[in-house]
DSSP file (Angstrom, degrees, kcal/mol; ACC not computed):
  #  RESIDUE AA STRUCTURE BP1 BP2  ACC     N-H-->O    O-->H-N    N-H-->O    O-->H-N    TCO  KAPPA ALPHA  PHI   PSI    X-CA   Y-CA   Z-CA
    1    1 A X     >        0   0    0      0, 0.0     4,-2.5     0, 0.0     5,-0.1   0.000 360.0 360.0 360.0 -30.0    3.7    1.0   46.9
    2    2 A X  H  >  +     0   0    0      2,-0.2     4,-3.3     1,-0.2     5,-0.2   0.888 360.0  59.7 -72.9 -30.5    5.5   -1.7   49.2
    3    3 A X  H  > S+     0   0    0      1,-0.2     4,-2.2     2,-0.2     5,-0.2   0.984 108.7  40.6 -48.9 -64.4    8.6   -0.5   47.4
    4    4 A X  H  > S+     0   0    0      1,-0.2     4,-2.0     2,-0.2    -2,-0.2   0.868 113.9  54.3 -63.5 -33.9    8.1    3.0   48.7
    5    5 A X  H  X S+     0   0    0     -4,-2.5     4,-1.8     2,-0.2    -1,-0.2   0.955 106.5  53.0 -58.6 -50.8    7.0    1.8   52.2
    6    6 A X  H  X S+     0   0    0     -4,-3.3     4,-1.1     1,-0.2     3,-0.2   0.916 114.6  38.4 -50.7 -47.0   10.0   -0.1   52.5
    7    7 A X  H  < S+     0   0    0     -4,-2.2     4,-0.3     1,-0.2    -1,-0.2   0.724 113.3  56.3 -77.4 -20.7   12.4    2.8   51.8
    8    8 A X  H  < S+     0   0    0     -4,-2.0     4,-0.2    -5,-0.2    -1,-0.2   0.769 119.6  30.7 -76.3 -25.7   10.3    5.3   53.7
    9    9 A X  H  X S+     0   0    0     -4,-1.8     4,-2.0    -3,-0.2     5,-0.2   0.506  89.1  95.4-109.3  -6.1   10.5    3.1   56.9
   10   10 A X  H  X S+     0   0    0     -4,-1.1     4,-3.1     1,-0.2     5,-0.3   0.886  84.8  51.2 -65.8 -39.2   13.8    1.4   56.7
   11   11 A X  H  > S+     0   0    0     -4,-0.3     4,-2.6     1,-0.2    -1,-0.2   0.938 114.1  42.7 -65.5 -42.3   15.6    4.1   58.8
   12   12 A X  H  > S+     0   0    0     -4,-0.2     4,-1.7     2,-0.2    -1,-0.2   0.819 113.1  53.2 -65.4 -30.5   13.1    4.0   61.7
   13   13 A X  H  X S+     0   0    0     -4,-2.0     4,-0.7     2,-0.2    -2,-0.2   0.925 113.4  42.7 -73.2 -48.5   12.9    0.2   61.5
   14   14 A X  H >< S+     0   0    0     -4,-3.1     3,-1.3    -5,-0.2     4,-0.4   0.937 111.5  56.4 -66.0 -37.0   16.8   -0.1   61.8
   15   15 A X  H >< S+     0   0    0     -4,-2.6     3,-1.9    -5,-0.3    -1,-0.2   0.944 103.4  53.4 -57.2 -44.0   16.9    2.6   64.5
   16   16 A X  H 3< S+     0   0    0     -4,-1.7    -1,-0.3     1,-0.3    -2,-0.2   0.663 107.0  52.2 -68.8  -9.6   14.5    0.6   66.7
   17   17 A X  T << S+     0   0    0     -3,-1.3     2,-0.5    -4,-0.7    -1,-0.3   0.338  92.9  92.4-103.2   3.2   16.7   -2.5   66.5
   18   18 A X  S <  S-     0   0    0     -3,-1.9     2,-0.1    -4,-0.4     3,-0.0  -0.842  78.8-124.9-100.8 130.4   19.9   -0.6   67.6
   19   19 A X        -     0   0    0     -2,-0.5     2,-0.3     1,-0.1    -2,-0.1  -0.444  27.6-119.9 -65.3 141.9   20.7   -0.5   71.2
   20   20 A X        -     0   0    0     -2,-0.1     2,-0.4     2,-0.0    -1,-0.1  -0.613  35.9-175.4 -82.1 139.7   21.1    3.2   72.6
   21   21 A X        -     0   0    0     -2,-0.3    -3,-0.0     2,-0.2    -1,-0.0  -0.976  34.4-143.2-135.4 145.3   24.4    3.9   73.9
   22   22 A X  S    S+     0   0    0     -2,-0.4     2,-0.2     2,-0.1    -1,-0.1   0.558  75.1 105.2 -82.8   0.3   26.0    6.9   75.8
   23   23 A X        -     0   0    0      2,-0.0     2,-0.2     1,-0.0    -2,-0.2  -0.467  65.5-138.4 -79.6 147.7   29.2    6.3   73.9
   24   24 A X    >   -     0   0    0     -2,-0.2     3,-1.7     1,-0.1     4,-0.5  -0.650  29.1 -99.6-101.0 166.8   30.2    8.6   71.0
   25   25 A X  G >> S+     0   0    0      1,-0.3     3,-1.0    -2,-0.2     4,-1.0   0.743 116.9  65.0 -52.6 -31.1   31.7    7.6   67.7
   26   26 A X  G 34 S+     0   0    0      1,-0.3    -1,-0.3     2,-0.2    -3,-0.0   0.763  94.0  60.5 -68.2 -22.7   35.2    8.4   68.7
   27   27 A X  G <4 S+     0   0    0     -3,-1.7    -1,-0.3     1,-0.2    -2,-0.2   0.761 105.8  49.7 -68.3 -25.2   35.1    5.6   71.4
   28   28 A X  T <4 S+     0   0    0     -3,-1.0     2,-0.7    -4,-0.5    -1,-0.2   0.767  96.4  77.1 -85.0 -31.8   34.6    3.2   68.6
   29   29 A X     <  -     0   0    0     -4,-1.0     2,-0.4     4,-0.0    -1,-0.1  -0.753  62.9-171.5 -99.3 115.4   37.4    4.4   66.3
   30   30 A X        -     0   0    0     -2,-0.7    -3,-0.1     2,-0.1    -2,-0.0  -0.908  50.5 -15.1-109.5 133.3   40.7    3.2   67.4
   31   31 A X  S    S-     0   0    0     -2,-0.4     2,-0.3     2,-0.1     0, 0.0  -0.151  95.6 -48.6  76.4-172.1   43.9    4.5   65.8
   32   32 A X        -     0   0    0      1,-0.0     2,-0.4     2,-0.0    -2,-0.1  -0.672  51.8-110.4-101.7 157.9   44.2    6.3   62.6
   33   33 A X        -     0   0    0     -2,-0.3    -2,-0.1     1,-0.1    -4,-0.0  -0.744  16.1-156.5 -89.1 125.8   42.7    5.5   59.2
   34   34 A X  S    S+     0   0    0     -2,-0.4     2,-0.4     1,-0.1    -1,-0.1   0.677  79.6  49.5 -75.8 -20.3   45.2    4.4   56.6
   35   35 A X        +     0   0    0      2,-0.0     2,-0.3    -3,-0.0    -1,-0.1  -0.953  67.3 176.4-125.0 137.9   43.0    5.4   53.8
   36   36 A X        -     0   0    0     -2,-0.4     2,-0.4     2,-0.0    -2,-0.0  -0.776  24.0-121.1-132.0 178.2   41.3    8.7   53.3
   37   37 A X        -     0   0    0     -2,-0.3     2,-0.4     2,-0.0    -2,-0.0  -0.967  17.0-150.3-123.3 137.0   39.1   10.5   50.8
   38   38 A X        -     0   0    0     -2,-0.4     2,-0.5     2,-0.0    50,-0.0  -0.923   8.7-169.7-106.5 132.4   39.8   13.8   49.1
   39   39 A X        -     0   0    0     -2,-0.4     3,-0.1    49,-0.1     2,-0.1  -0.991  22.3-126.0-123.9 128.1   37.2   16.1   47.9
   40   40 A X        -     0   0    0     -2,-0.5    48,-0.0     1,-0.1    -2,-0.0  -0.351  38.1 -94.3 -66.7 149.6   38.0   19.1   45.7
   41   41 A X        -     0   0    0      1,-0.1     2,-0.4    -2,-0.1    -1,-0.1  -0.285  40.2-124.1 -60.8 144.5   36.8   22.5   46.8
   42   42 A X        -     0   0    0     39,-0.3     2,-0.3    -3,-0.1    43,-0.2  -0.812  21.0-145.1 -90.9 135.2   33.5   23.5   45.4
   43   43 A X     >  -     0   0    0     -2,-0.4     4,-1.8     1,-0.1     3,-0.4  -0.692  23.4-120.0-102.8 159.0   33.3   26.7   43.6
   44   44 A X  H  > S+     0   0    0     -2,-0.3     4,-2.0     1,-0.3    -1,-0.1   0.759 117.2  60.3 -68.8 -20.2   30.3   29.0   43.6
   45   45 A X  H  > S+     0   0    0      2,-0.2     4,-2.5     1,-0.2    -1,-0.3   0.917 102.3  53.6 -69.2 -42.8   30.2   28.4   39.7
   46   46 A X  H  > S+     0   0    0     -3,-0.4     4,-1.7     2,-0.2    -2,-0.2   0.877 110.5  45.4 -53.6 -44.6   29.7   24.7   40.5
   47   47 A X  H  X S+     0   0    0     -4,-1.8     4,-2.3     2,-0.2    -1,-0.2   0.887 109.8  53.5 -78.0 -35.1   26.8   25.4   42.7
   48   48 A X  H  X S+     0   0    0     -4,-2.0     4,-2.6    -5,-0.2    -2,-0.2   0.934 110.1  49.7 -54.1 -46.6   25.2   27.9   40.2
   49   49 A X  H  X S+     0   0    0     -4,-2.5     4,-1.0     1,-0.2    -1,-0.2   0.882 111.1  48.4 -57.5 -40.6   25.4   25.2   37.6
   50   50 A X  H  < S+     0   0    0     -4,-1.7     3,-0.3     2,-0.2    -1,-0.2   0.906 112.5  48.2 -65.7 -43.1   23.8   22.6   39.9
   51   51 A X  H >< S+     0   0    0     -4,-2.3     3,-2.2     1,-0.3    -2,-0.2   0.929 107.8  55.1 -69.2 -43.6   21.0   25.0   40.8
   52   52 A X  H 3< S+     0   0    0     -4,-2.6    -1,-0.3     1,-0.3    -2,-0.2   0.767 102.8  58.2 -66.9 -21.9   20.3   25.9   37.2
   53   53 A X  T 3< S+     0   0    0     -4,-1.0    -1,-0.3    -3,-0.3    -2,-0.2   0.448  80.1 112.8 -85.5   7.0   19.9   22.2   36.4
   54   54 A X  S <  S-     0   0    0     -3,-2.2     2,-0.1    -4,-0.1    16,-0.0  -0.480  77.7-108.2 -74.8 148.2   17.0   21.8   38.9
   55   55 A X        -     0   0    0     -2,-0.1     2,-1.8     1,-0.1    11,-0.1  -0.486  35.7-104.7 -73.9 146.1   13.6   21.1   37.3
   56   56 A X  S    S+     0   0    0     -2,-0.1     2,-0.3    10,-0.1    -1,-0.1  -0.549  74.3 129.7 -78.7  87.0   11.2   24.0   37.5
   57   57 A X        -     0   0    0     -2,-1.8     9,-0.6     7,-0.1     2,-0.2  -0.997  54.8-122.2-133.9 139.0    9.0   22.7   40.3
   58   58 A X  B     -A   65   0A   0     -2,-0.3     7,-0.2     7,-0.2     2,-0.1  -0.517  32.4-107.0 -75.9 149.5    7.9   24.4   43.6
   59   59 A X     >  -     0   0    0      5,-1.5     4,-0.8    -2,-0.2    -1,-0.1  -0.421  20.4-138.3 -66.0 149.9    8.6   22.9   46.9
   60   60 A X  T  4 S+     0   0    0      2,-0.1    -1,-0.1     3,-0.1    -2,-0.0   0.805  96.8  44.9 -81.3 -28.8    5.6   21.5   48.5
   61   61 A X  T  4 S+     0   0    0      1,-0.1    -1,-0.1     3,-0.1    -3,-0.0   0.902 131.2  16.4 -82.5 -46.7    6.4   22.7   51.9
   62   62 A X  T  4 S-     0   0    0      2,-0.1    -2,-0.1     0, 0.0    -1,-0.1   0.612  91.1-130.9-103.8 -11.8    7.4   26.3   51.3
   63   63 A X     <  +     0   0    0     -4,-0.8     2,-0.5     1,-0.2    -3,-0.1   0.745  45.3 162.4  58.8  34.1    6.1   26.8   47.8
   64   64 A X        -     0   0    0     -7,-0.1    -5,-1.5     1,-0.0     2,-0.3  -0.710  37.9-130.2 -83.7 122.4    9.4   28.2   46.5
   65   65 A X  B >>  -A   58   0A   0     -2,-0.5     4,-1.1    -7,-0.2     3,-1.1  -0.591   7.7-142.3 -73.7 127.8    9.6   28.2   42.7
   66   66 A X  H 3> S+     0   0    0     -9,-0.6     4,-3.0    -2,-0.3     3,-0.2   0.851 100.2  60.5 -63.7 -31.6   12.9   26.6   41.6
   67   67 A X  H 3> S+     0   0    0      1,-0.2     4,-2.7     2,-0.2    -1,-0.3   0.844 100.9  53.8 -64.5 -25.6   13.1   29.1   38.8
   68   68 A X  H <> S+     0   0    0     -3,-1.1     4,-0.5     2,-0.2    -1,-0.2   0.817 109.2  48.4 -78.5 -21.5   13.2   32.0   41.2
   69   69 A X  H >X S+     0   0    0     -4,-1.1     3,-0.9    -3,-0.2     4,-0.6   0.917 111.7  50.0 -72.8 -41.9   16.1   30.4   43.1
   70   70 A X  H >< S+     0   0    0     -4,-3.0     3,-1.2     1,-0.3     4,-0.3   0.936 108.2  51.2 -65.1 -41.5   18.0   29.8   39.8
   71   71 A X  H 3< S+     0   0    0     -4,-2.7    -1,-0.3     1,-0.2    -2,-0.2   0.736 121.5  35.4 -70.7 -11.4   17.5   33.4   38.7
   72   72 A X  H X< S+     0   0    0     -3,-0.9     3,-2.1    -4,-0.5     4,-0.3   0.283  80.1 107.5-118.7  14.0   18.8   34.6   42.0
   73   73 A X  G XX  +     0   0    0     -3,-1.2     3,-2.0    -4,-0.6     4,-1.8   0.822  66.6  74.6 -59.6 -29.5   21.4   32.0   42.8
   74   74 A X  G 34 S+     0   0    0     -4,-0.3     4,-0.3     1,-0.3    -1,-0.3   0.767  92.1  59.4 -51.2 -24.8   24.2   34.7   42.0
   75   75 A X  G <4 S+     0   0    0     -3,-2.1    -1,-0.3     1,-0.2    -2,-0.2   0.666 120.3  18.7 -83.0 -11.0   23.2   36.2   45.5
   76   76 A X  T <> S+     0   0    0     -3,-2.0     4,-2.4    -4,-0.3    -2,-0.2   0.421  92.5  94.2-139.6  -4.6   24.0   33.2   47.6
   77   77 A X  H  X S+     0   0    0     -4,-1.8     4,-1.6     2,-0.2   -30,-0.1   0.809  86.6  55.1 -73.0 -24.9   26.2   30.7   45.8
   78   78 A X  H  > S+     0   0    0     -4,-0.3     4,-1.9     2,-0.2     3,-0.3   0.983 111.8  43.6 -61.7 -56.2   29.5   32.2   47.3
   79   79 A X  H  > S+     0   0    0      1,-0.3     4,-1.9     2,-0.2    -2,-0.2   0.897 113.9  52.0 -58.8 -43.9   28.1   31.6   50.9
   80   80 A X  H  X S+     0   0    0     -4,-2.4     4,-2.0     1,-0.2    -1,-0.3   0.842 106.6  52.7 -59.1 -36.7   26.9   28.2   49.9
   81   81 A X  H  X S+     0   0    0     -4,-1.6     4,-2.3    -3,-0.3   -39,-0.3   0.809 107.9  51.0 -71.6 -32.7   30.2   27.3   48.5
   82   82 A X  H  X S+     0   0    0     -4,-1.9     4,-2.1     2,-0.2    -2,-0.2   0.889 110.4  48.2 -74.8 -32.3   31.9   28.2   51.7
   83   83 A X  H  X S+     0   0    0     -4,-1.9     4,-2.0     2,-0.2    -2,-0.2   0.900 113.4  48.1 -65.0 -40.1   29.4   26.1   53.8
   84   84 A X  H  X S+     0   0    0     -4,-2.0     4,-2.6     2,-0.2     5,-0.3   0.963 114.1  47.6 -61.2 -59.2   30.0   23.1   51.4
   85   85 A X  H  X S+     0   0    0     -4,-2.3     4,-2.6     1,-0.3     5,-0.2   0.889 110.8  50.7 -54.1 -42.6   33.8   23.6   51.6
   86   86 A X  H  X S+     0   0    0     -4,-2.1     4,-2.7     1,-0.2     6,-0.3   0.928 108.4  52.6 -61.6 -43.0   33.7   23.9   55.4
   87   87 A X  H  X>S+     0   0    0     -4,-2.0     4,-1.5     1,-0.2     5,-0.8   0.899 112.1  44.9 -59.4 -41.6   31.7   20.7   55.7
   88   88 A X  H  <5S+     0   0    0     -4,-2.6    -1,-0.2     1,-0.2    -2,-0.2   0.889 115.2  47.6 -71.0 -33.8   34.1   18.8   53.6
   89   89 A X  H  <5S+     0   0    0     -4,-2.6    -2,-0.2    -5,-0.3    -1,-0.2   0.840 121.3  34.6 -73.9 -36.0   37.1   20.3   55.4
   90   90 A X  H  <5S-     0   0    0     -4,-2.7    -1,-0.2    -5,-0.2    -2,-0.2   0.613 101.6-128.2 -95.4 -14.5   35.8   19.6   58.9
   91   91 A X  T  <5 +     0   0    0     -4,-1.5     2,-0.5    -5,-0.3    -3,-0.2   0.706  68.7 123.4  72.2  21.0   33.9   16.3   58.1
   92   92 A X      < -     0   0    0     -5,-0.8     2,-0.6    -6,-0.3    -1,-0.2  -0.945  49.7-155.0-123.1 127.5   30.8   17.6   59.6
   93   93 A X        -     0   0    0     -2,-0.5     5,-0.1    -3,-0.1    -9,-0.1  -0.835  35.2-102.6 -99.1 120.3   27.5   17.9   57.8
   94   94 A X    >   -     0   0    0     -2,-0.6     3,-1.3     1,-0.1     4,-0.1  -0.116  23.0-134.5 -44.9 129.0   25.0   20.5   59.1
   95   95 A X  G >  S+     0   0    0      1,-0.3     3,-2.1     2,-0.2     4,-0.4   0.894 101.8  57.0 -47.5 -49.7   22.3   18.9   61.1
   96   96 A X  G 3  S+     0   0    0      1,-0.3     3,-0.4     2,-0.2    -1,-0.3   0.716 102.9  54.8 -65.0 -18.7   19.5   21.0   59.3
   97   97 A X  G <  S+     0   0    0     -3,-1.3    -1,-0.3     1,-0.2    -2,-0.2   0.308  86.7  80.1 -99.9  10.2   20.5   19.7   56.0
   98   98 A X  S <  S+     0   0    0     -3,-2.1     2,-0.3    -4,-0.1    -1,-0.2   0.649  78.8  86.2 -82.1 -21.1   20.2   15.9   57.0
   99   99 A X        +     0   0    0     -4,-0.4     2,-0.4    -3,-0.4     0, 0.0  -0.633  52.0 167.8 -92.1 138.6   16.5   16.0   56.5
  100  100 A X        -     0   0    0     -2,-0.3     2,-0.6     2,-0.0    -2,-0.0  -0.993  30.3-140.1-146.1 150.5   14.8   15.5   53.2
  101  101 A X        -     0   0    0     -2,-0.4     2,-0.5     2,-0.0    -2,-0.0  -0.968  22.0-159.4-112.6 119.5   11.2   14.8   52.1
  102  102 A X        +     0   0    0     -2,-0.6     2,-0.5   -94,-0.0    -2,-0.0  -0.882  14.2 176.1-105.9 123.0   11.3   12.2   49.4
  103  103 A X              0   0    0     -2,-0.5    -2,-0.0     1,-0.1     0, 0.0  -0.970 360.0 360.0-135.7 113.8    8.1   12.2   47.2
  104  104 A X              0   0    0     -2,-0.5    -1,-0.1  -100,-0.0    -2,-0.0   0.529 360.0 360.0 -70.8 360.0    8.1    9.8   44.3
C-alpha cells in the first residue's frame, strides 16, 4: 500500500515544494536546442491496432465497455490520428488528455 501511496501523492508533494512563478517556460529556455526528437506520423491503422489490444474492461467512471470502443474504432481513428499528429507536430499535448485515473 505504501508503494501505491507514494506514486499517488508524488506529484502533489513535488508541486507543494516548487515556488510559484509568473514566468513561462520560454523565459527559461535560452537559444536553440541542438538535439531534437523525431516522431513518425501515426496512422489510423496504428490507433485501431492499439485500441484492439485493450483489455475488455469497462471504465469505472463512464462504464464504457472497451469492446464497444474496439468494435466502433473505425468511426473515429482517422480523427484521433489527426489529433495525435497535430500534437506531435506542434509539441502541445491537449490539457484534457493529461489526466488519468490509475487503479492498480
